[in-house]
Each structure stands twice: as C-alpha cells, then as structure tokens.
A tleap script that builds the chain and sets N, CA, C and O, in Angstrom:
source leaprc.protein.ff14SB
mol = sequence {
  NMET ALA THR GLU ILE GLN SER LEU VAL ASN
  GLU GLU PHE GLN ARG ASP LEU ASN GLN HIE
  ILE LYS ASN SER ALA LEU GLN GLN ALA GLY
  LEU LYS ASN GLY LYS GLU ILE ILE ASP GLU
  TYR SER VAL ASN PHE GLU TYR GLY LEU ALA
  PHE GLU HIE LEU LEU TYR MET ILE ASP GLU
  THR GLY ILE THR VAL SER GLN SER SER SER
  THR LEU LEU PHE GLU LEU SER GLU GLU MET
  ASN LEU SER ILE ASP GLU ILE LYS SER GLN
  LEU LYS LEU CLYS
}
set mol.1.N position { 13.607 10.568 -5.677 }
set mol.1.CA position { 12.934 9.628 -5.079 }
set mol.1.C position { 11.489 9.590 -5.688 }
set mol.1.O position { 10.997 8.505 -5.995 }
set mol.2.N position { 10.836 10.711 -5.858 }
set mol.2.CA position { 9.382 10.767 -6.383 }
set mol.2.C position { 9.472 10.150 -7.730 }
set mol.2.O position { 8.571 9.357 -8.002 }
set mol.3.N position { 10.420 10.367 -8.656 }
set mol.3.CA position { 10.602 9.872 -10.016 }
set mol.3.C position { 10.682 8.286 -9.841 }
set mol.3.O position { 10.055 7.541 -10.595 }
set mol.4.N position { 11.434 7.843 -8.873 }
set mol.4.CA position { 11.511 6.332 -8.852 }
set mol.4.C position { 10.232 5.793 -8.502 }
set mol.4.O position { 9.813 4.793 -9.085 }
set mol.5.N position { 9.515 6.415 -7.522 }
set mol.5.CA position { 8.254 5.875 -7.001 }
set mol.5.C position { 7.284 6.004 -8.081 }
set mol.5.O position { 6.513 5.056 -8.229 }
set mol.6.N position { 7.182 7.008 -8.866 }
set mol.6.CA position { 6.178 7.164 -9.955 }
set mol.6.C position { 6.523 6.182 -11.067 }
set mol.6.O position { 5.609 5.726 -11.755 }
set mol.7.N position { 7.822 5.819 -11.288 }
set mol.7.CA position { 8.123 4.799 -12.305 }
set mol.7.C position { 7.748 3.474 -11.887 }
set mol.7.O position { 7.464 2.640 -12.747 }
set mol.8.N position { 7.713 3.159 -10.539 }
set mol.8.CA position { 7.306 1.881 -10.193 }
set mol.8.C position { 5.870 1.805 -10.165 }
set mol.8.O position { 5.348 0.734 -10.475 }
set mol.9.N position { 5.143 2.803 -9.832 }
set mol.9.CA position { 3.685 2.906 -9.935 }
set mol.9.C position { 3.257 2.739 -11.391 }
set mol.9.O position { 2.311 2.015 -11.704 }
set mol.10.N position { 3.975 3.422 -12.262 }
set mol.10.CA position { 3.601 3.339 -13.674 }
set mol.10.C position { 3.791 1.927 -14.161 }
set mol.10.O position { 3.029 1.522 -15.039 }
set mol.11.N position { 4.720 1.141 -13.687 }
set mol.11.CA position { 5.032 -0.169 -14.156 }
set mol.11.C position { 3.785 -1.119 -13.629 }
set mol.11.O position { 3.353 -2.052 -14.306 }
set mol.12.N position { 3.274 -0.762 -12.347 }
set mol.12.CA position { 2.237 -1.623 -11.944 }
set mol.12.C position { 0.936 -1.204 -12.827 }
set mol.12.O position { 0.162 -2.093 -13.182 }
set mol.13.N position { 0.700 0.141 -13.176 }
set mol.13.CA position { -0.268 0.372 -14.030 }
set mol.13.C position { -0.264 -0.471 -15.341 }
set mol.13.O position { -1.273 -1.003 -15.803 }
set mol.14.N position { 0.977 -0.536 -15.889 }
set mol.14.CA position { 1.165 -1.297 -17.228 }
set mol.14.C position { 0.997 -2.705 -17.095 }
set mol.14.O position { 0.534 -3.368 -18.023 }
set mol.15.N position { 1.350 -3.231 -15.967 }
set mol.15.CA position { 0.984 -4.771 -15.636 }
set mol.15.C position { -0.539 -4.986 -15.629 }
set mol.15.O position { -1.060 -5.920 -16.239 }
set mol.16.N position { -1.226 -4.087 -14.919 }
set mol.16.CA position { -2.709 -4.324 -14.837 }
set mol.16.C position { -3.393 -4.126 -16.367 }
set mol.16.O position { -4.301 -4.834 -16.803 }
set mol.17.N position { -2.854 -3.175 -16.976 }
set mol.17.CA position { -3.473 -3.069 -18.402 }
set mol.17.C position { -3.017 -4.416 -19.238 }
set mol.17.O position { -3.832 -5.011 -19.943 }
set mol.18.N position { -1.880 -4.774 -19.125 }
set mol.18.CA position { -1.478 -5.992 -19.841 }
set mol.18.C position { -2.200 -7.264 -19.399 }
set mol.18.O position { -2.324 -8.230 -20.152 }
set mol.19.N position { -2.686 -7.226 -18.111 }
set mol.19.CA position { -3.462 -8.355 -17.585 }
set mol.19.C position { -4.984 -8.104 -17.658 }
set mol.19.O position { -5.791 -8.936 -17.243 }
set mol.20.N position { -5.346 -6.905 -18.211 }
set mol.20.CA position { -6.801 -6.483 -18.428 }
set mol.20.C position { -7.481 -6.474 -17.091 }
set mol.20.O position { -8.631 -6.910 -17.035 }
set mol.21.N position { -6.869 -6.004 -15.961 }
set mol.21.CA position { -7.464 -5.969 -14.768 }
set mol.21.C position { -8.238 -4.638 -14.714 }
set mol.21.O position { -7.655 -3.565 -14.875 }
set mol.22.N position { -9.443 -4.719 -14.504 }
set mol.22.CA position { -10.327 -3.616 -14.219 }
set mol.22.C position { -10.651 -3.286 -12.798 }
set mol.22.O position { -10.672 -4.178 -11.949 }
set mol.23.N position { -10.904 -2.038 -12.506 }
set mol.23.CA position { -11.176 -1.617 -11.144 }
set mol.23.C position { -10.015 -1.944 -10.239 }
set mol.23.O position { -10.335 -2.306 -9.107 }
set mol.24.N position { -8.967 -1.898 -10.468 }
set mol.24.CA position { -7.727 -2.099 -9.759 }
set mol.24.C position { -7.518 -1.026 -8.689 }
set mol.24.O position { -8.108 0.050 -8.775 }
set mol.25.N position { -6.728 -1.291 -7.733 }
set mol.25.CA position { -6.442 -0.301 -6.548 }
set mol.25.C position { -5.883 0.826 -7.203 }
set mol.25.O position { -6.080 1.966 -6.783 }
set mol.26.N position { -5.107 0.544 -8.341 }
set mol.26.CA position { -4.276 1.706 -9.012 }
set mol.26.C position { -5.128 2.677 -9.559 }
set mol.26.O position { -4.618 3.699 -10.017 }
set mol.27.N position { -6.502 2.501 -9.588 }
set mol.27.CA position { -7.395 3.449 -10.292 }
set mol.27.C position { -7.683 4.643 -9.221 }
set mol.27.O position { -8.520 5.497 -9.514 }
set mol.28.N position { -7.073 4.695 -8.131 }
set mol.28.CA position { -7.365 5.631 -7.030 }
set mol.28.C position { -6.781 7.005 -7.591 }
set mol.28.O position { -5.892 7.036 -8.442 }
set mol.29.N position { -7.323 8.050 -7.073 }
set mol.29.CA position { -6.865 9.378 -7.433 }
set mol.29.C position { -5.499 9.597 -6.800 }
set mol.29.O position { -5.201 9.140 -5.697 }
set mol.30.N position { -4.665 10.342 -7.585 }
set mol.30.CA position { -3.240 10.605 -7.093 }
set mol.30.C position { -2.172 9.655 -7.286 }
set mol.30.O position { -1.037 9.882 -6.869 }
set mol.31.N position { -2.500 8.554 -7.927 }
set mol.31.CA position { -1.362 7.524 -8.203 }
set mol.31.C position { -0.816 7.737 -9.564 }
set mol.31.O position { 0.410 7.728 -9.675 }
set mol.32.N position { -1.537 7.924 -10.600 }
set mol.32.CA position { -1.069 8.094 -11.907 }
set mol.32.C position { -0.335 9.301 -12.219 }
set mol.32.O position { 0.586 9.344 -13.034 }
set mol.33.N position { -0.808 10.364 -11.489 }
set mol.33.CA position { -0.110 11.680 -11.622 }
set mol.33.C position { 0.554 12.051 -10.307 }
set mol.33.O position { 0.647 13.246 -10.026 }
set mol.34.N position { 1.029 11.119 -9.470 }
set mol.34.CA position { 1.499 11.330 -8.197 }
set mol.34.C position { 2.730 12.311 -8.109 }
set mol.34.O position { 2.811 13.186 -7.248 }
set mol.35.N position { 3.670 12.086 -9.071 }
set mol.35.CA position { 4.865 13.008 -9.078 }
set mol.35.C position { 4.359 14.410 -9.260 }
set mol.35.O position { 4.781 15.279 -8.498 }
set mol.36.N position { 3.570 14.683 -10.116 }
set mol.36.CA position { 3.026 16.103 -10.383 }
set mol.36.C position { 2.439 16.673 -9.116 }
set mol.36.O position { 2.675 17.841 -8.804 }
set mol.37.N position { 1.589 15.793 -8.286 }
set mol.37.CA position { 1.112 16.243 -7.086 }
set mol.37.C position { 2.220 16.532 -6.033 }
set mol.37.O position { 2.151 17.524 -5.308 }
set mol.38.N position { 3.202 15.676 -5.970 }
set mol.38.CA position { 4.332 15.842 -4.965 }
set mol.38.C position { 5.081 17.090 -5.504 }
set mol.38.O position { 5.471 17.892 -4.656 }
set mol.39.N position { 5.314 17.336 -6.734 }
set mol.39.CA position { 5.979 18.575 -7.179 }
set mol.39.C position { 5.221 19.827 -6.781 }
set mol.39.O position { 5.757 20.776 -6.207 }
set mol.40.N position { 4.021 19.774 -7.100 }
set mol.40.CA position { 3.235 20.918 -6.634 }
set mol.40.C position { 3.181 21.193 -5.142 }
set mol.40.O position { 3.259 22.353 -4.735 }
set mol.41.N position { 3.061 20.257 -4.386 }
set mol.41.CA position { 3.157 20.315 -2.940 }
set mol.41.C position { 4.629 21.034 -2.593 }
set mol.41.O position { 4.728 22.026 -1.872 }
set mol.42.N position { 5.620 20.436 -3.160 }
set mol.42.CA position { 7.037 20.950 -2.929 }
set mol.42.C position { 7.145 22.416 -3.389 }
set mol.42.O position { 7.630 23.262 -2.637 }
set mol.43.N position { 6.751 22.683 -4.469 }
set mol.43.CA position { 6.834 24.205 -5.024 }
set mol.43.C position { 6.181 25.138 -4.010 }
set mol.43.O position { 6.657 26.240 -3.735 }
set mol.44.N position { 5.035 24.630 -3.452 }
set mol.44.CA position { 4.335 25.464 -2.386 }
set mol.44.C position { 4.717 25.247 -1.065 }
set mol.44.O position { 3.937 25.558 -0.165 }
set mol.45.N position { 5.933 24.699 -0.785 }
set mol.45.CA position { 6.639 24.448 0.502 }
set mol.45.C position { 5.815 23.658 1.431 }
set mol.45.O position { 5.939 23.789 2.648 }
set mol.46.N position { 4.877 22.747 0.831 }
set mol.46.CA position { 4.040 21.852 1.648 }
set mol.46.C position { 4.745 20.430 1.634 }
set mol.46.O position { 4.221 19.447 1.110 }
set mol.47.N position { 5.995 20.414 2.266 }
set mol.47.CA position { 6.794 19.251 2.301 }
set mol.47.C position { 6.104 18.118 3.113 }
set mol.47.O position { 6.191 16.952 2.727 }
set mol.48.N position { 5.450 18.441 4.186 }
set mol.48.CA position { 4.646 17.296 4.891 }
set mol.48.C position { 3.741 16.595 3.956 }
set mol.48.O position { 3.698 15.365 3.922 }
set mol.49.N position { 3.028 17.336 3.209 }
set mol.49.CA position { 2.017 16.786 2.320 }
set mol.49.C position { 2.702 16.011 1.223 }
set mol.49.O position { 2.334 14.882 0.898 }
set mol.50.N position { 3.733 16.664 0.648 }
set mol.50.CA position { 4.524 15.881 -0.395 }
set mol.50.C position { 4.886 14.478 0.101 }
set mol.50.O position { 4.653 13.485 -0.588 }
set mol.51.N position { 5.499 14.411 1.391 }
set mol.51.CA position { 6.027 13.253 2.025 }
set mol.51.C position { 4.799 12.134 2.340 }
set mol.51.O position { 4.915 10.917 2.199 }
set mol.52.N position { 3.739 12.766 2.745 }
set mol.52.CA position { 2.527 11.972 2.938 }
set mol.52.C position { 2.138 11.272 1.660 }
set mol.52.O position { 1.821 10.083 1.602 }
set mol.53.N position { 2.185 12.042 0.716 }
set mol.53.CA position { 1.766 11.601 -0.714 }
set mol.53.C position { 2.586 10.396 -1.256 }
set mol.53.O position { 2.074 9.391 -1.749 }
set mol.54.N position { 3.995 10.627 -1.099 }
set mol.54.CA position { 4.823 9.515 -1.382 }
set mol.54.C position { 4.636 8.283 -0.631 }
set mol.54.O position { 4.743 7.167 -1.139 }
set mol.55.N position { 4.324 8.530 0.720 }
set mol.55.CA position { 3.931 7.196 1.380 }
set mol.55.C position { 2.674 6.658 0.991 }
set mol.55.O position { 2.522 5.437 0.967 }
set mol.56.N position { 1.642 7.536 0.648 }
set mol.56.CA position { 0.369 7.046 0.002 }
set mol.56.C position { 0.547 6.271 -1.202 }
set mol.56.O position { -0.136 5.271 -1.424 }
set mol.57.N position { 1.499 6.722 -2.039 }
set mol.57.CA position { 1.679 5.964 -3.335 }
set mol.57.C position { 2.312 4.638 -3.123 }
set mol.57.O position { 1.982 3.679 -3.821 }
set mol.58.N position { 3.267 4.537 -2.124 }
set mol.58.CA position { 3.948 3.331 -1.876 }
set mol.58.C position { 2.869 2.316 -1.186 }
set mol.58.O position { 2.799 1.126 -1.492 }
set mol.59.N position { 2.118 2.889 -0.306 }
set mol.59.CA position { 1.263 1.893 0.449 }
set mol.59.C position { 0.089 1.386 -0.266 }
set mol.59.O position { -0.347 0.256 -0.048 }
set mol.60.N position { -0.502 2.296 -1.222 }
set mol.60.CA position { -1.647 1.727 -1.885 }
set mol.60.C position { -1.324 0.937 -3.139 }
set mol.60.O position { -2.177 0.233 -3.680 }
set mol.61.N position { -0.099 1.056 -3.590 }
set mol.61.CA position { 0.241 0.190 -4.750 }
set mol.61.C position { 0.929 -1.014 -4.317 }
set mol.61.O position { 0.899 -2.012 -5.037 }
set mol.62.N position { 1.583 -1.013 -3.140 }
set mol.62.CA position { 2.431 -2.150 -2.690 }
set mol.62.C position { 3.758 -2.277 -3.395 }
set mol.62.O position { 4.354 -3.354 -3.382 }
set mol.63.N position { 4.239 -1.220 -4.008 }
set mol.63.CA position { 5.415 -1.280 -4.619 }
set mol.63.C position { 6.644 -1.402 -3.626 }
set mol.63.O position { 6.519 -1.006 -2.468 }
set mol.64.N position { 7.827 -1.947 -4.078 }
set mol.64.CA position { 8.980 -1.899 -3.298 }
set mol.64.C position { 9.958 -0.967 -3.879 }
set mol.64.O position { 10.348 -0.969 -5.046 }
set mol.65.N position { 10.371 -0.032 -2.768 }
set mol.65.CA position { 11.246 1.078 -3.271 }
set mol.65.C position { 12.711 0.559 -2.918 }
set mol.65.O position { 12.949 -0.336 -2.107 }
set mol.66.N position { 13.655 1.271 -3.661 }
set mol.66.CA position { 15.151 0.856 -3.480 }
set mol.66.C position { 15.518 1.197 -2.147 }
set mol.66.O position { 14.805 1.941 -1.473 }
set mol.67.N position { 16.653 0.673 -1.687 }
set mol.67.CA position { 17.141 0.858 -0.225 }
set mol.67.C position { 17.563 2.313 -0.083 }
set mol.67.O position { 17.432 2.850 1.017 }
set mol.68.N position { 18.085 3.024 -1.164 }
set mol.68.CA position { 18.451 4.358 -1.012 }
set mol.68.C position { 17.311 5.306 -0.901 }
set mol.68.O position { 17.494 6.393 -0.353 }
set mol.69.N position { 16.101 4.963 -1.397 }
set mol.69.CA position { 14.927 5.635 -1.119 }
set mol.69.C position { 14.310 5.424 0.109 }
set mol.69.O position { 13.768 6.341 0.726 }
set mol.70.N position { 14.363 4.100 0.565 }
set mol.70.CA position { 13.987 3.829 1.895 }
set mol.70.C position { 14.637 4.501 3.044 }
set mol.70.O position { 14.048 4.898 4.049 }
set mol.71.N position { 16.011 4.601 2.782 }
set mol.71.CA position { 16.858 5.256 3.610 }
set mol.71.C position { 16.498 6.810 3.755 }
set mol.71.O position { 16.464 7.397 4.836 }
set mol.72.N position { 16.251 7.352 2.591 }
set mol.72.CA position { 15.823 8.813 2.568 }
set mol.72.C position { 14.536 9.039 3.267 }
set mol.72.O position { 14.431 9.966 4.069 }
set mol.73.N position { 13.493 8.190 2.986 }
set mol.73.CA position { 12.246 8.283 3.657 }
set mol.73.C position { 12.534 8.156 5.189 }
set mol.73.O position { 12.048 9.008 5.933 }
set mol.74.N position { 13.228 7.234 5.662 }
set mol.74.CA position { 13.394 7.300 7.182 }
set mol.74.C position { 14.130 8.545 7.582 }
set mol.74.O position { 13.746 9.175 8.567 }
set mol.75.N position { 15.132 8.925 6.897 }
set mol.75.CA position { 15.738 10.364 7.332 }
set mol.75.C position { 14.709 11.468 7.328 }
set mol.75.O position { 14.635 12.264 8.265 }
set mol.76.N position { 13.931 11.517 6.297 }
set mol.76.CA position { 12.869 12.691 6.214 }
set mol.76.C position { 11.885 12.391 7.320 }
set mol.76.O position { 11.390 13.377 7.865 }
set mol.77.N position { 11.530 11.227 7.732 }
set mol.77.CA position { 10.640 10.884 8.855 }
set mol.77.C position { 11.252 11.510 10.155 }
set mol.77.O position { 10.548 12.143 10.942 }
set mol.78.N position { 12.540 11.314 10.338 }
set mol.78.CA position { 13.091 11.717 11.607 }
set mol.78.C position { 13.221 13.204 11.668 }
set mol.78.O position { 13.169 13.765 12.762 }
set mol.79.N position { 13.387 13.881 10.553 }
set mol.79.CA position { 13.459 15.403 10.253 }
set mol.79.C position { 12.163 15.972 10.589 }
set mol.79.O position { 12.086 17.056 11.167 }
set mol.80.N position { 11.108 15.272 10.243 }
set mol.80.CA position { 9.740 15.713 10.403 }
set mol.80.C position { 8.956 15.134 11.722 }
set mol.80.O position { 7.737 15.222 11.863 }
set mol.81.N position { 9.809 14.557 12.623 }
set mol.81.CA position { 9.385 14.041 13.845 }
set mol.81.C position { 8.243 12.966 13.683 }
set mol.81.O position { 7.335 12.941 14.514 }
set mol.82.N position { 8.267 12.118 12.680 }
set mol.82.CA position { 7.277 11.146 12.376 }
set mol.82.C position { 7.857 9.845 12.980 }
set mol.82.O position { 9.061 9.703 13.194 }
set mol.83.N position { 6.938 8.924 13.234 }
set mol.83.CA position { 7.478 7.607 13.731 }
set mol.83.C position { 8.009 6.687 12.624 }
set mol.83.O position { 7.358 6.315 11.648 }
set mol.84.N position { 9.231 6.383 12.898 }
set mol.84.CA position { 9.853 5.595 11.860 }
set mol.84.C position { 9.242 4.144 11.782 }
set mol.84.O position { 9.189 3.515 10.725 }
set mol.85.N position { 8.787 3.667 12.986 }
set mol.85.CA position { 8.097 2.321 13.025 }
set mol.85.C position { 6.914 2.264 12.121 }
set mol.85.O position { 6.616 1.263 11.470 }
set mol.86.N position { 6.150 3.561 12.111 }
set mol.86.CA position { 4.888 3.579 11.211 }
set mol.86.C position { 5.431 3.582 9.652 }
set mol.86.O position { 4.872 2.946 8.759 }
set mol.87.N position { 6.477 4.307 9.483 }
set mol.87.CA position { 7.025 4.338 8.089 }
set mol.87.C position { 7.455 2.936 7.643 }
set mol.87.O position { 7.114 2.486 6.549 }
set mol.88.N position { 8.228 2.241 8.534 }
set mol.88.CA position { 8.747 0.946 8.223 }
set mol.88.C position { 7.584 -0.043 7.880 }
set mol.88.O position { 7.716 -0.819 6.934 }
set mol.89.N position { 6.373 -0.023 8.687 }
set mol.89.CA position { 5.383 -0.900 8.235 }
set mol.89.C position { 4.809 -0.638 7.013 }
set mol.89.O position { 4.243 -1.576 6.452 }
set mol.90.N position { 4.844 0.659 6.377 }
set mol.90.CA position { 4.329 0.825 5.090 }
set mol.90.C position { 5.330 0.435 3.864 }
set mol.90.O position { 4.887 0.308 2.723 }
set mol.91.N position { 6.623 0.264 4.154 }
set mol.91.CA position { 7.638 0.178 3.174 }
set mol.91.C position { 8.023 -1.328 3.009 }
set mol.91.O position { 8.297 -2.021 3.989 }
set mol.92.N position { 8.030 -1.749 1.880 }
set mol.92.CA position { 8.786 -2.928 1.457 }
set mol.92.C position { 10.180 -2.648 0.906 }
set mol.92.O position { 10.309 -1.818 0.006 }
set mol.93.N position { 11.165 -3.262 1.371 }
set mol.93.CA position { 12.448 -2.986 0.966 }
set mol.93.C position { 12.910 -4.021 -0.101 }
set mol.93.O position { 12.607 -5.213 -0.029 }
set mol.94.N position { 13.679 -3.469 -1.114 }
set mol.94.CA position { 14.275 -4.329 -2.088 }
set mol.94.C position { 15.457 -4.986 -1.533 }
set mol.94.O position { 16.109 -5.769 -2.224 }
savepdb mol mol.pdb
quit
C-alpha cells in the first residue's frame, strides 16, 4: 500500500513540475520520501506512526487510493481502534 501511495504522490509531483507550479502543497516534508519514512517506522515497530504517515500523505496531496488500499486502511484503523469515520473523511475512493 505504501508503494501505491508513494507512486501516486510522485505522479502529483510530476504534474506540478510539468505545470511549473512553485510552492505547491507537495513541497511539504515527508511527502517526496514518504515510503522511506513509512519503512523506517515499520522496521522500528512504530506501526501507528507509519499508519499516520500514510494518512498524512493521502490527506495532504488529495490523491485517490485504490479500493483495495482503502479497505486495508479501514481494516488497520479497526485493528488500531481508530475512528473509521475519521479515516473515511480523509480518503477519496477510486
């Protein structure tokens, strides 16, 4: 899922570059190297932080994730006792 999200974020970066958009919301820390951050959290058993970073990447870029990734995010939110309604409000579904 992190690979899909990073790929979608990278596509948004490329779109901004092609349109010569400066000072885009995509210039925020942790977006261009988001998968690396998620991997580092995961390796260190910081799964909550990895999950939060996934949501941050989705929310800040406005990307639309696949149905399978959305389903997985909902399942993870249940496992972590997080509000699914809060997660749904951040996600756009394909």
